[in-house]
Structure formats: structure tokens, C-alpha cells
C-alpha positions, 0 to 999 in steps of 0.5 A: 500499500505504501508503494502504491501511495508513493507512486501517486504522491510522487507523480510517477517519477520513476527512473527519475535521473535516466528519464532526464537524460533524455531531455534535449536542450538547445546548445552549441553541442549536437546531442546525438540520439540515445536509444535508452530515451523515449525519443531515441527509441521512437526515432529508432522505430520509425526508421525501421517501421516507416522510413524506406530508403529511396531507390532513386538516391545515389545510395541506400543508407550505406556510404558507398564509394560513388556516393561518398564522392558526390557528397564530399563534392558538395561539401568541398564546393560548399567550403569553396563559396560554391553553396548554390551547388546544393540547388542541383541536387535532387531532393533524395540527395538532400536527404543523403547529405543530411544523413551524411552529416551525422557523421563526426568528421563532418560535424568537427567544424561547427561553423561550417556545419551550422552554415551548411545546415542553414543553406540545406534548411533554406533549400528544403523550404524553397522545395516544400511546395513540391514535395509530397508528405512521404518526402517531407517526413523523410527529411524531418526525419534526417533533421531530427538525427543530424540536429535532434536538439535544434531541430526547431531552430530551422524554418523547414521544421515549422514549415513542414509541420504547417504543410502536414497539417494542411493535408492531415485528412489526406495522411495515412495512419503511419504518416499521422503518427509521424506528424504527431511525433514531430509536433511533440518536439515543439514542446508546450505551446497552444499551437502544438496542442491544437494540431495534435488534436487535429491529427488524433481525430483523424485516427479511426478506431481501427486504427487505435486498436491496432496501435503497436506499444511504440505507436502508442508511445508516439501519442503519449509522448507527444501529448505529455510534452506539449501538455495535451489532454487526450480527449479520446477514451479509447486511447487512454484505455489503450494505454491502460490496458498495455500497462496491465497486459504487458508487464514486460514493460517495466523493464523498459523504462523508456517507454514504460515511464511515458506511458504512466505519465500519460495516465497521471497527466489525464488523471486516468489511473485507477487502483487496478493500475496502481496495484499491477504496477507495485505488485509486479515491481515487488515480485520482480525485486526491482522496487529499489529502482522505482521507489522514489526517496522521501 
């Protein structure tokens, strides 16, 4: 009973320090994504589930010699003040350029990296009206991995979100979930809350029933980060059922914590859920990790 009370009183502050490591702040240093954080886990999931390599690109997620030459040529021309060379690239190759820039040897010069990212940002904005939703989401994915803690600084992020919201009625379930994830990066704002609700309203009953744990966590993470209340009871019931039925998540802290926080944020927890969590922690002898100090 004391453990259950502690969950309520301390606001489900489970693995407090571990969760804080996932917080991304604006800084000069690029903070790489970490699979131990919910953002890192979700991006990895989206890469494996939603993002397919472009067959039209010079390379498909592997830096082969020919692709290295092509991308290095772009970077060399940039350093020689021939930045307009980027406008000659296909959109597929801009995705590859962003992917390449994640590597340390390209990010060691902060000035060159920042300037090149600004030029890519401007070029992507110029092309936005001619890109389909799948391409927009792939480019957002590359921005997220290249500058995970600074993506909101770039104009393409905001313009791309606006474009996706304007076409929300035509997005597939997978595209809606990706859009929900990227809106969540905006953190707490009235605009983000409005956009999230528009996206969630487009999820059908069948969509919600078929959500995987990771997809459910996409919704939970974005609504929690933006302080958006979930009005769809079916989603909240799905969260509660996931916690009750998938007890292995107790050992998957990145996902487990955001599910529990969502229930508390929406005041949807009940004694059954609390007893399930506390009992499982006790019998697994893992309560020392979750028990918050007084």
C-alpha cells in the first residue's frame, strides 16, 4: 500500500535521473539520440517501421564510394563558397547529404556544419511546395537525427509541420503518427495542442486498436510534452490495457515511464493499474529502482 501511495504522491517519478537524460536543450553541442531515451527509441522505431530507403538516391543508407564522392563534392564546393551547388541536387540526395552530416568528421567544424545546415534548410523550404508528404517526413527524419536538440531552430521544421497539417485529412495512419511525433518536438504551446488534436481526430477506431506499443508511445510522448489532454477515451483505455497486459514493459523504462506519465497527466490511473505496477515491481524485486526517496 505504501508503494502504491508513493507512486501517486511522487507523480510517477520513476527512474528520475534516467528519464532526465532524454531531455534535449538548445546548445552549441549536438546531442546524439540515445536508445535509452523515449525520443531515441521512437526515432529508431520509425526508421525501421516507416522510413524506407529511396531507390532513386545515389545510395541507400550506406555510404558507398560513389556516394561519398558525390556528397564530399558538395561539401567541398560549399567550403569553396559555391553554396548554390546544393540547388542542383535532387531531393533524394539532399536526404543523403543530411544523413552524411551526422558523421563526426563532418560535424567537427561547427561553423561549416551550422552554415551548411542553414543552406540545406533554406533549400528544403524552397522545394516544400513540390514535395509529397512521404518525402517531407523523410527529410524531417534526417533533420531530427542530424540536429536532434536543435531541429526547431530550422524554418523547414515549422513550415513542414504546417504543410502536413494542411493535408491532415489525406495522411495515412503511419504518416499521422509521424506527424504527431514531430509536433511533439515543439514542446508546450497552444499551437502544438491544436495540431495534435487535429491529428488524433483523424485516427479511426481501427487505427487505435491496431497501435503497437511504440506507436502508442508516440501519441503519449507528444501529448505529454505539449501538455495536451487526450480526449479520446479509447486511447487512454489502450494505454491502461497495455500497462496491465504487457508487464515486460516494466523493464523497458523509456517506454514504460511515458505510458504511466500519460495516465497521471490525464488523471486516468486507477487502483487496478497501481496495484499491477506495485505488485509486479515487488515480485520482480526491482522496487529499489522505482521507489522515490522521501
